[in-house]
FIPATI-96747 format. One record per residue (C-alpha): residue number from 1; x, y, z. Coordinates in Angstrom, 3 decimals. Layout:
N
<site><k>NUM</k><px>X</px><py>Y</py><pz>Z</pz></site>
...
END
This chain:
218
<site><k>1</k><px>6.842</px><py>-17.704</py><pz>10.209</pz></site>
<site><k>2</k><px>8.909</px><py>-15.540</py><pz>12.576</pz></site>
<site><k>3</k><px>12.130</px><py>-16.376</py><pz>10.913</pz></site>
<site><k>4</k><px>10.780</px><py>-15.562</py><pz>7.417</pz></site>
<site><k>5</k><px>9.561</px><py>-12.012</py><pz>8.811</pz></site>
<site><k>6</k><px>12.704</px><py>-11.310</py><pz>10.670</pz></site>
<site><k>7</k><px>13.914</px><py>-8.581</py><pz>8.389</pz></site>
<site><k>8</k><px>10.441</px><py>-6.783</py><pz>8.547</pz></site>
<site><k>9</k><px>10.496</px><py>-7.258</py><pz>12.329</pz></site>
<site><k>10</k><px>14.061</px><py>-5.742</py><pz>12.663</pz></site>
<site><k>11</k><px>12.883</px><py>-2.859</py><pz>10.476</pz></site>
<site><k>12</k><px>9.713</px><py>-2.071</py><pz>12.503</pz></site>
<site><k>13</k><px>11.613</px><py>-2.071</py><pz>15.610</pz></site>
<site><k>14</k><px>14.310</px><py>0.315</py><pz>14.269</pz></site>
<site><k>15</k><px>11.447</px><py>2.509</py><pz>12.640</pz></site>
<site><k>16</k><px>9.945</px><py>2.759</py><pz>16.259</pz></site>
<site><k>17</k><px>13.243</px><py>3.733</py><pz>17.969</pz></site>
<site><k>18</k><px>12.675</px><py>7.298</py><pz>16.360</pz></site>
<site><k>19</k><px>9.808</px><py>7.736</py><pz>18.593</pz></site>
<site><k>20</k><px>11.370</px><py>6.197</py><pz>21.849</pz></site>
<site><k>21</k><px>8.903</px><py>3.518</py><pz>21.986</pz></site>
<site><k>22</k><px>8.804</px><py>0.760</py><pz>24.632</pz></site>
<site><k>23</k><px>10.289</px><py>-2.124</py><pz>22.460</pz></site>
<site><k>24</k><px>7.925</px><py>-4.483</py><pz>24.237</pz></site>
<site><k>25</k><px>4.898</px><py>-2.677</py><pz>23.057</pz></site>
<site><k>26</k><px>6.400</px><py>-2.425</py><pz>19.615</pz></site>
<site><k>27</k><px>6.897</px><py>-6.191</py><pz>19.529</pz></site>
<site><k>28</k><px>3.368</px><py>-6.585</py><pz>20.450</pz></site>
<site><k>29</k><px>1.898</px><py>-4.252</py><pz>17.626</pz></site>
<site><k>30</k><px>4.280</px><py>-6.272</py><pz>15.183</pz></site>
<site><k>31</k><px>2.595</px><py>-9.464</py><pz>16.221</pz></site>
<site><k>32</k><px>-0.749</px><py>-7.920</py><pz>15.901</pz></site>
<site><k>33</k><px>-0.028</px><py>-6.899</py><pz>12.366</pz></site>
<site><k>34</k><px>1.508</px><py>-10.083</py><pz>11.454</pz></site>
<site><k>35</k><px>-1.761</px><py>-11.784</py><pz>12.332</pz></site>
<site><k>36</k><px>-3.897</px><py>-9.369</py><pz>10.636</pz></site>
<site><k>37</k><px>-1.574</px><py>-9.718</py><pz>7.335</pz></site>
<site><k>38</k><px>-1.797</px><py>-13.354</py><pz>7.640</pz></site>
<site><k>39</k><px>-5.577</px><py>-13.617</py><pz>7.281</pz></site>
<site><k>40</k><px>-6.905</px><py>-16.476</py><pz>5.171</pz></site>
<site><k>41</k><px>-8.474</px><py>-14.003</py><pz>2.668</pz></site>
<site><k>42</k><px>-5.231</px><py>-12.319</py><pz>1.744</pz></site>
<site><k>43</k><px>-3.766</px><py>-13.837</py><pz>-1.641</pz></site>
<site><k>44</k><px>-2.226</px><py>-10.408</py><pz>-2.446</pz></site>
<site><k>45</k><px>-2.715</px><py>-7.849</py><pz>0.526</pz></site>
<site><k>46</k><px>-0.472</px><py>-9.457</py><pz>2.927</pz></site>
<site><k>47</k><px>3.051</px><py>-8.886</py><pz>4.348</pz></site>
<site><k>48</k><px>4.728</px><py>-9.631</py><pz>1.035</pz></site>
<site><k>49</k><px>2.864</px><py>-6.612</py><pz>-0.349</pz></site>
<site><k>50</k><px>3.938</px><py>-4.411</py><pz>2.795</pz></site>
<site><k>51</k><px>7.619</px><py>-5.651</py><pz>2.154</pz></site>
<site><k>52</k><px>7.287</px><py>-4.544</py><pz>-1.605</pz></site>
<site><k>53</k><px>5.835</px><py>-1.268</py><pz>-0.822</pz></site>
<site><k>54</k><px>8.584</px><py>-0.590</py><pz>1.749</pz></site>
<site><k>55</k><px>11.236</px><py>-1.686</py><pz>-0.865</pz></site>
<site><k>56</k><px>9.830</px><py>0.758</py><pz>-3.518</pz></site>
<site><k>57</k><px>9.750</px><py>3.527</py><pz>-0.868</pz></site>
<site><k>58</k><px>13.252</px><py>2.740</py><pz>-0.198</pz></site>
<site><k>59</k><px>14.163</px><py>3.645</py><pz>-3.726</pz></site>
<site><k>60</k><px>12.921</px><py>7.237</py><pz>-3.444</pz></site>
<site><k>61</k><px>13.230</px><py>7.785</py><pz>0.323</pz></site>
<site><k>62</k><px>15.666</px><py>10.569</py><pz>-0.190</pz></site>
<site><k>63</k><px>12.912</px><py>12.561</py><pz>-1.674</pz></site>
<site><k>64</k><px>10.709</px><py>12.127</py><pz>1.405</pz></site>
<site><k>65</k><px>9.923</px><py>15.047</py><pz>3.740</pz></site>
<site><k>66</k><px>8.963</px><py>12.926</py><pz>6.634</pz></site>
<site><k>67</k><px>10.127</px><py>9.285</py><pz>5.730</pz></site>
<site><k>68</k><px>9.048</px><py>7.658</py><pz>9.088</pz></site>
<site><k>69</k><px>5.586</px><py>8.779</py><pz>8.219</pz></site>
<site><k>70</k><px>5.640</px><py>7.191</py><pz>4.659</pz></site>
<site><k>71</k><px>6.960</px><py>4.104</py><pz>6.270</pz></site>
<site><k>72</k><px>4.310</px><py>3.884</py><pz>9.000</pz></site>
<site><k>73</k><px>1.507</px><py>4.334</py><pz>6.331</pz></site>
<site><k>74</k><px>3.013</px><py>1.520</py><pz>4.351</pz></site>
<site><k>75</k><px>2.842</px><py>-0.639</py><pz>7.482</pz></site>
<site><k>76</k><px>-0.944</px><py>0.098</py><pz>8.534</pz></site>
<site><k>77</k><px>-2.474</px><py>0.742</py><pz>4.995</pz></site>
<site><k>78</k><px>-3.883</px><py>-2.516</py><pz>4.644</pz></site>
<site><k>79</k><px>-4.011</px><py>-3.912</py><pz>8.298</pz></site>
<site><k>80</k><px>-7.971</px><py>-4.259</py><pz>8.021</pz></site>
<site><k>81</k><px>-8.708</px><py>-5.956</py><pz>4.642</pz></site>
<site><k>82</k><px>-12.258</px><py>-7.726</py><pz>3.923</pz></site>
<site><k>83</k><px>-12.684</px><py>-7.951</py><pz>0.252</pz></site>
<site><k>84</k><px>-16.416</px><py>-8.009</py><pz>0.911</pz></site>
<site><k>85</k><px>-16.211</px><py>-4.716</py><pz>2.818</pz></site>
<site><k>86</k><px>-16.194</px><py>-1.016</py><pz>1.390</pz></site>
<site><k>87</k><px>-14.663</px><py>0.601</py><pz>4.625</pz></site>
<site><k>88</k><px>-11.235</px><py>-1.147</py><pz>4.866</pz></site>
<site><k>89</k><px>-9.409</px><py>2.149</py><pz>4.494</pz></site>
<site><k>90</k><px>-11.138</px><py>3.842</py><pz>7.177</pz></site>
<site><k>91</k><px>-10.962</px><py>0.852</py><pz>9.654</pz></site>
<site><k>92</k><px>-7.206</px><py>0.664</py><pz>8.848</pz></site>
<site><k>93</k><px>-6.742</px><py>4.230</py><pz>9.491</pz></site>
<site><k>94</k><px>-8.482</px><py>3.881</py><pz>12.913</pz></site>
<site><k>95</k><px>-6.557</px><py>0.765</py><pz>13.796</pz></site>
<site><k>96</k><px>-3.241</px><py>2.858</py><pz>12.985</pz></site>
<site><k>97</k><px>-4.492</px><py>5.607</py><pz>15.097</pz></site>
<site><k>98</k><px>-5.142</px><py>3.362</py><pz>18.108</pz></site>
<site><k>99</k><px>-1.941</px><py>1.410</py><pz>17.666</pz></site>
<site><k>100</k><px>0.299</px><py>4.583</py><pz>17.194</pz></site>
<site><k>101</k><px>-1.087</px><py>6.349</py><pz>20.179</pz></site>
<site><k>102</k><px>-0.348</px><py>3.226</py><pz>22.212</pz></site>
<site><k>103</k><px>3.300</px><py>3.484</py><pz>20.818</pz></site>
<site><k>104</k><px>3.337</px><py>7.274</py><pz>21.713</pz></site>
<site><k>105</k><px>3.919</px><py>8.453</py><pz>18.161</pz></site>
<site><k>106</k><px>3.018</px><py>12.282</py><pz>18.165</pz></site>
<site><k>107</k><px>-0.436</px><py>13.267</py><pz>17.131</pz></site>
<site><k>108</k><px>0.969</px><py>15.320</py><pz>14.369</pz></site>
<site><k>109</k><px>2.521</px><py>12.233</py><pz>12.819</pz></site>
<site><k>110</k><px>-0.408</px><py>10.112</py><pz>13.350</pz></site>
<site><k>111</k><px>-2.487</px><py>12.509</py><pz>11.594</pz></site>
<site><k>112</k><px>-0.305</px><py>12.522</py><pz>8.444</pz></site>
<site><k>113</k><px>-0.077</px><py>8.606</py><pz>8.251</pz></site>
<site><k>114</k><px>-3.950</px><py>8.287</py><pz>8.719</pz></site>
<site><k>115</k><px>-4.463</px><py>10.909</py><pz>5.900</pz></site>
<site><k>116</k><px>-2.105</px><py>8.979</py><pz>3.661</pz></site>
<site><k>117</k><px>-3.994</px><py>5.667</py><pz>4.411</pz></site>
<site><k>118</k><px>-7.473</px><py>6.982</py><pz>3.644</pz></site>
<site><k>119</k><px>-6.019</px><py>8.364</py><pz>0.161</pz></site>
<site><k>120</k><px>-5.666</px><py>4.722</py><pz>-0.750</pz></site>
<site><k>121</k><px>-9.442</px><py>4.552</py><pz>-1.083</pz></site>
<site><k>122</k><px>-9.469</px><py>6.666</py><pz>-4.134</pz></site>
<site><k>123</k><px>-5.990</px><py>7.092</py><pz>-5.732</pz></site>
<site><k>124</k><px>-7.595</px><py>9.222</py><pz>-8.448</pz></site>
<site><k>125</k><px>-7.440</px><py>12.146</py><pz>-5.859</pz></site>
<site><k>126</k><px>-3.655</px><py>12.387</py><pz>-6.921</pz></site>
<site><k>127</k><px>-4.590</px><py>13.227</py><pz>-10.517</pz></site>
<site><k>128</k><px>-6.391</px><py>16.297</py><pz>-9.764</pz></site>
<site><k>129</k><px>-3.347</px><py>17.967</py><pz>-8.679</pz></site>
<site><k>130</k><px>-1.469</px><py>19.344</py><pz>-11.600</pz></site>
<site><k>131</k><px>1.878</px><py>20.067</py><pz>-10.144</pz></site>
<site><k>132</k><px>3.882</px><py>18.266</py><pz>-7.385</pz></site>
<site><k>133</k><px>4.503</px><py>20.237</py><pz>-4.245</pz></site>
<site><k>134</k><px>6.682</px><py>19.410</py><pz>-1.458</pz></site>
<site><k>135</k><px>3.748</px><py>19.184</py><pz>0.891</pz></site>
<site><k>136</k><px>2.174</px><py>16.363</py><pz>-1.277</pz></site>
<site><k>137</k><px>5.452</px><py>14.727</py><pz>-2.159</pz></site>
<site><k>138</k><px>5.267</px><py>12.186</py><pz>0.865</pz></site>
<site><k>139</k><px>1.717</px><py>10.993</py><pz>-0.075</pz></site>
<site><k>140</k><px>2.674</px><py>10.723</py><pz>-3.659</pz></site>
<site><k>141</k><px>5.801</px><py>8.549</py><pz>-2.689</pz></site>
<site><k>142</k><px>3.481</px><py>6.343</py><pz>-0.755</pz></site>
<site><k>143</k><px>0.742</px><py>6.038</py><pz>-3.216</pz></site>
<site><k>144</k><px>3.188</px><py>5.469</py><pz>-5.935</pz></site>
<site><k>145</k><px>4.781</px><py>2.558</py><pz>-4.015</pz></site>
<site><k>146</k><px>1.289</px><py>1.038</py><pz>-3.264</pz></site>
<site><k>147</k><px>0.626</px><py>0.989</py><pz>-7.008</pz></site>
<site><k>148</k><px>4.204</px><py>-0.019</py><pz>-8.076</pz></site>
<site><k>149</k><px>3.041</px><py>-3.557</py><pz>-8.753</pz></site>
<site><k>150</k><px>0.870</px><py>-2.504</py><pz>-11.685</pz></site>
<site><k>151</k><px>4.397</px><py>-1.705</py><pz>-13.378</pz></site>
<site><k>152</k><px>6.156</px><py>-4.895</py><pz>-12.366</pz></site>
<site><k>153</k><px>7.708</px><py>-7.490</py><pz>-14.730</pz></site>
<site><k>154</k><px>4.884</px><py>-9.322</py><pz>-16.418</pz></site>
<site><k>155</k><px>5.144</px><py>-12.539</py><pz>-14.488</pz></site>
<site><k>156</k><px>5.121</px><py>-10.595</py><pz>-10.984</pz></site>
<site><k>157</k><px>2.147</px><py>-8.959</py><pz>-12.457</pz></site>
<site><k>158</k><px>0.264</px><py>-11.948</py><pz>-13.408</pz></site>
<site><k>159</k><px>0.821</px><py>-13.467</py><pz>-10.054</pz></site>
<site><k>160</k><px>-0.598</px><py>-10.160</py><pz>-8.476</pz></site>
<site><k>161</k><px>-3.581</px><py>-10.451</py><pz>-10.845</pz></site>
<site><k>162</k><px>-4.189</px><py>-14.020</py><pz>-9.729</pz></site>
<site><k>163</k><px>-3.907</px><py>-13.035</py><pz>-6.122</pz></site>
<site><k>164</k><px>-6.587</px><py>-10.489</py><pz>-6.619</pz></site>
<site><k>165</k><px>-8.954</px><py>-13.004</py><pz>-8.308</pz></site>
<site><k>166</k><px>-8.614</px><py>-15.189</py><pz>-5.258</pz></site>
<site><k>167</k><px>-9.404</px><py>-12.715</py><pz>-2.902</pz></site>
<site><k>168</k><px>-12.706</px><py>-12.013</py><pz>-4.824</pz></site>
<site><k>169</k><px>-13.264</px><py>-15.825</py><pz>-5.160</pz></site>
<site><k>170</k><px>-16.959</px><py>-15.636</py><pz>-4.064</pz></site>
<site><k>171</k><px>-17.799</px><py>-13.690</py><pz>-7.480</pz></site>
<site><k>172</k><px>-18.608</px><py>-15.436</py><pz>-10.573</pz></site>
<site><k>173</k><px>-16.269</px><py>-15.167</py><pz>-13.398</pz></site>
<site><k>174</k><px>-18.613</px><py>-12.498</py><pz>-15.112</pz></site>
<site><k>175</k><px>-19.081</px><py>-10.394</py><pz>-12.285</pz></site>
<site><k>176</k><px>-15.355</px><py>-10.440</py><pz>-11.523</pz></site>
<site><k>177</k><px>-14.376</px><py>-9.887</py><pz>-15.072</pz></site>
<site><k>178</k><px>-16.740</px><py>-6.906</py><pz>-15.343</pz></site>
<site><k>179</k><px>-15.681</px><py>-5.476</py><pz>-12.109</pz></site>
<site><k>180</k><px>-11.913</px><py>-5.721</py><pz>-12.707</pz></site>
<site><k>181</k><px>-12.458</px><py>-4.140</py><pz>-16.324</pz></site>
<site><k>182</k><px>-13.908</px><py>-1.158</py><pz>-14.607</pz></site>
<site><k>183</k><px>-11.037</px><py>-0.713</py><pz>-12.136</pz></site>
<site><k>184</k><px>-8.349</px><py>-1.330</py><pz>-14.881</pz></site>
<site><k>185</k><px>-9.744</px><py>0.988</py><pz>-17.263</pz></site>
<site><k>186</k><px>-9.900</px><py>3.766</py><pz>-14.570</pz></site>
<site><k>187</k><px>-6.357</px><py>3.321</py><pz>-14.174</pz></site>
<site><k>188</k><px>-5.766</px><py>3.770</py><pz>-17.953</pz></site>
<site><k>189</k><px>-8.051</px><py>6.923</py><pz>-17.912</pz></site>
<site><k>190</k><px>-5.749</px><py>8.780</py><pz>-15.654</pz></site>
<site><k>191</k><px>-3.316</px><py>11.205</py><pz>-17.323</pz></site>
<site><k>192</k><px>-0.536</px><py>9.741</py><pz>-15.199</pz></site>
<site><k>193</k><px>-0.613</px><py>6.557</py><pz>-12.927</pz></site>
<site><k>194</k><px>2.540</px><py>7.616</py><pz>-11.043</pz></site>
<site><k>195</k><px>3.046</px><py>11.203</py><pz>-9.523</pz></site>
<site><k>196</k><px>6.686</px><py>10.974</py><pz>-8.662</pz></site>
<site><k>197</k><px>8.953</px><py>11.600</py><pz>-11.658</pz></site>
<site><k>198</k><px>11.285</px><py>8.744</py><pz>-10.946</pz></site>
<site><k>199</k><px>8.674</px><py>6.087</py><pz>-10.457</pz></site>
<site><k>200</k><px>6.755</px><py>7.504</py><pz>-13.580</pz></site>
<site><k>201</k><px>9.930</px><py>7.221</py><pz>-15.572</pz></site>
<site><k>202</k><px>10.466</px><py>3.718</py><pz>-14.514</pz></site>
<site><k>203</k><px>6.789</px><py>2.191</py><pz>-14.340</pz></site>
<site><k>204</k><px>4.404</px><py>4.054</py><pz>-16.327</pz></site>
<site><k>205</k><px>4.763</px><py>2.508</py><pz>-19.665</pz></site>
<site><k>206</k><px>5.160</px><py>-0.930</py><pz>-18.208</pz></site>
<site><k>207</k><px>2.140</px><py>-0.387</py><pz>-15.894</pz></site>
<site><k>208</k><px>0.085</px><py>0.631</py><pz>-18.833</pz></site>
<site><k>209</k><px>1.140</px><py>-2.236</py><pz>-20.999</pz></site>
<site><k>210</k><px>0.345</px><py>-4.768</py><pz>-18.152</pz></site>
<site><k>211</k><px>-3.175</px><py>-3.323</py><pz>-17.524</pz></site>
<site><k>212</k><px>-3.903</px><py>-3.550</py><pz>-21.225</pz></site>
<site><k>213</k><px>-2.905</px><py>-7.162</py><pz>-21.434</pz></site>
<site><k>214</k><px>-4.939</px><py>-7.875</py><pz>-18.374</pz></site>
<site><k>215</k><px>-7.947</px><py>-6.402</py><pz>-19.794</pz></site>
<site><k>216</k><px>-7.556</px><py>-8.441</py><pz>-23.188</pz></site>
<site><k>217</k><px>-7.158</px><py>-11.548</py><pz>-21.225</pz></site>
<site><k>218</k><px>-10.368</px><py>-11.160</py><pz>-19.265</pz></site>
END
């Protein structure tokens, strides 16, 4: 496992160097994150998802106002994940606060990171803003990266959808299909799924096609 995650561990340690964090504590928190994201209920919301979000952030990192905050939000946003719970985002934000405080990250950065994590509870908040502003750009980059899977190639999207179904394995097919259709239909109702111009140009059309195809398949 350690070898498989070496790229992520190196990225994590390099990120924390920006804050002059004790390398030993940084390694300890990485081990905690590894254990959390390896939970047996995680068929999609695992470290592969974190890696994918970070890779999308890298595509548009030059547009970030504070790239370190965006990266930290990616690392912690699904740290706590129980498919049966309704407070995963709040608990992930609380865990991020405790961990980043231990890592001596400035409080101002922690506030930004936790605010971005909490926005993943209701991505539709981003659609209430008519125009992008520089103050919002970092949050939009992070939220778009989190939803980038929706516009992935069809086979990757289907693997994502299958992973989500497994995470909700306790639901009957009828219960799952009804709930999933509501979530997917909500995405389609948004004026735009992606708020950043570059990801919107790349992913908006394929995302809507993927979602429509999944709805048809349910």
